[in-house]
C-alpha positions as CSV (number, residue, x, y, z in Angstrom):
1,M,0.0,0.0,0.0
2,V,2.7,2.4,1.0
3,R,4.4,1.9,-2.4
4,T,1.3,3.1,-4.2
5,F,1.6,6.4,-2.5
6,G,4.7,7.2,-4.4
7,V,7.1,6.7,-1.4
8,V,10.7,6.2,-2.4
9,E,11.5,2.4,-2.3
10,R,14.2,2.9,0.4
11,D,11.6,4.7,2.7
12,V,8.8,2.1,2.3
13,A,9.8,0.1,5.4
14,K,10.2,3.2,7.5
15,W,6.6,4.4,6.6
16,V,5.2,0.9,7.2
17,G,6.8,1.0,10.7
18,I,5.4,4.5,11.3
19,L,1.9,3.4,10.3
20,S,2.2,0.5,12.8
21,A,3.7,2.7,15.5
22,I,1.2,5.5,15.2
23,F,-1.6,3.1,16.0
24,A,0.1,1.8,19.2
25,L,1.0,5.3,20.3
26,C,-2.5,6.7,19.9
27,Q,-3.9,3.6,21.6
28,C,-1.6,4.2,24.5
29,I,-2.6,7.9,24.7
30,T,-6.4,7.2,24.8
31,A,-6.5,4.2,27.2
32,V,-7.0,6.2,30.4
33,P,-9.4,8.8,28.9
34,W,-11.6,6.1,27.4
35,G,-11.6,4.3,30.8
36,N,-12.5,7.5,32.7
37,L,-15.3,8.2,30.2
38,S,-16.7,4.6,30.6
39,D,-16.8,5.1,34.4
40,R,-18.9,8.2,33.9
41,I,-21.3,7.3,31.1
42,G,-21.1,3.5,31.1
43,R,-19.0,0.8,29.4
44,K,-21.5,-0.1,26.7
45,P,-21.8,3.3,25.1
46,V,-18.0,3.7,25.1
47,I,-17.4,0.3,23.6
48,L,-20.0,0.9,20.9
49,T,-18.6,4.3,20.1
50,C,-15.1,2.9,19.8
51,L,-16.3,0.1,17.6
52,S,-18.1,2.5,15.3
53,I,-15.1,4.8,15.0
54,T,-12.9,1.8,14.3
55,M,-15.3,0.6,11.6
56,F,-15.3,4.0,9.9
57,F,-11.5,4.5,10.0
58,T,-10.9,1.0,8.9
59,L,-12.9,1.8,5.8
60,L,-11.1,5.1,5.4
61,F,-7.7,3.3,5.6
62,G,-8.8,0.9,2.8
63,V,-9.6,3.8,0.5
64,S,-6.6,5.9,1.4
65,T,-5.0,7.6,-1.6
66,S,-2.1,9.3,0.1
67,L,0.4,8.7,2.9
68,P,-1.1,11.5,5.1
69,M,-4.5,10.0,4.7
70,A,-3.3,6.6,5.7
71,V,-1.4,8.0,8.7
72,L,-4.5,9.9,9.8
73,A,-6.7,6.8,9.5
74,R,-4.2,4.6,11.5
75,A,-3.9,7.3,14.2
76,C,-7.7,7.5,14.5
77,L,-7.8,3.7,14.6
78,G,-5.4,3.8,17.5
79,F,-7.4,6.5,19.3
80,S,-10.5,4.3,19.0
81,S,-8.7,1.2,20.2
82,G,-7.7,2.5,23.6
83,N,-10.7,0.6,25.1
84,V,-9.0,-2.7,25.6
85,G,-8.9,-2.1,29.4
86,I,-12.7,-1.4,29.4
87,I,-13.3,-4.7,27.7
88,R,-11.2,-6.5,30.3
89,T,-13.3,-4.8,33.0
90,V,-16.5,-6.0,31.3
91,V,-15.1,-9.5,31.2
92,A,-14.4,-9.3,35.0
93,E,-17.9,-7.9,35.7
94,L,-19.5,-10.6,33.5
95,V,-17.6,-13.4,35.2
96,P,-17.6,-12.7,38.9
97,E,-16.7,-16.3,39.9
98,R,-12.9,-16.1,40.6
99,E,-12.3,-19.7,39.5
100,L,-13.7,-19.0,36.0
101,Q,-11.9,-15.7,35.4
102,P,-8.6,-17.2,34.2
103,R,-10.5,-19.1,31.6
104,A,-12.5,-16.0,30.6
105,F,-9.4,-13.8,30.4
106,S,-7.5,-16.3,28.3
107,L,-10.0,-15.9,25.5
108,M,-9.0,-12.3,24.8
109,P,-5.3,-13.1,23.9
110,L,-6.5,-16.2,22.0
111,V,-8.8,-14.2,19.8
112,W,-6.1,-11.6,19.3
113,A,-3.6,-14.3,18.3
114,I,-6.1,-15.8,15.9
115,G,-6.8,-12.4,14.4
116,S,-3.0,-11.7,14.1
117,I,-2.6,-15.0,12.1
118,F,-5.6,-14.9,9.8
119,G,-6.0,-11.1,9.4
120,P,-2.9,-10.6,7.4
121,A,-3.5,-13.8,5.4
122,F,-7.0,-12.7,4.4
123,G,-5.8,-9.2,3.8
124,G,-3.1,-10.4,1.4
125,A,-5.5,-12.7,-0.3
126,L,-8.1,-10.0,-0.8
127,V,-6.0,-7.0,-1.8
128,N,-6.2,-5.9,-5.4
129,P,-9.2,-8.2,-6.2
130,V,-9.5,-6.9,-9.8
131,K,-6.2,-8.5,-10.7
132,K,-6.5,-11.6,-8.5
133,Y,-10.2,-12.4,-9.1
134,P,-11.0,-10.8,-12.5
135,E,-14.0,-13.2,-13.0
136,I,-15.7,-11.6,-10.0
137,F,-14.3,-8.1,-9.7
138,G,-12.9,-7.5,-13.2
139,N,-15.5,-4.8,-14.1
140,S,-15.4,-3.0,-10.7
141,H,-14.3,0.6,-11.1
142,F,-14.4,1.0,-7.3
143,F,-11.9,-1.8,-6.7
144,K,-9.7,-0.6,-9.6
145,T,-9.5,2.8,-8.0
146,Y,-9.1,1.4,-4.4
147,P,-7.3,-1.9,-4.6
148,F,-6.9,-2.1,-0.8
149,A,-10.6,-1.5,0.0
150,L,-11.9,-5.1,0.0
151,P,-10.0,-6.5,3.0
152,N,-10.8,-3.3,4.9
153,I,-14.5,-3.5,4.0
154,L,-14.7,-7.1,5.3
155,S,-12.7,-6.1,8.4
156,G,-14.9,-3.2,9.1
157,G,-18.0,-5.4,8.6
158,F,-16.7,-7.8,11.2
């Protein structure tokens, strides 16, 4: 994706790293504010808000046409992902029996690991669908213009 923005080949790895790092940095910055807000207005509204923001900016990232647009989308994705602590709190509240909590808490890293394995694989398989699957997407002007949109549309849908 970064190559399509006209980045010099020797700088591609640097910008891919920045796109990854900006997400983590923004997630770190917003973890406490999202937690404080969830204590004031409730966990459910904050989680639903964060999921909605994540969906929107996942779609925006998929249709990014420039490096600044991609960086902005990744930063906003990080800002909306600072709610992991809230989700852990919800798990603790839903499973009050202390003997069941280790089992409940082990599901979160398991799901994260599964997503880390299958997400990039599906993303790589679905990127540039016009060239990879011309019989299905060959006439799609949208996917010709935005070759990275399909994996992000599916991710945003999930």
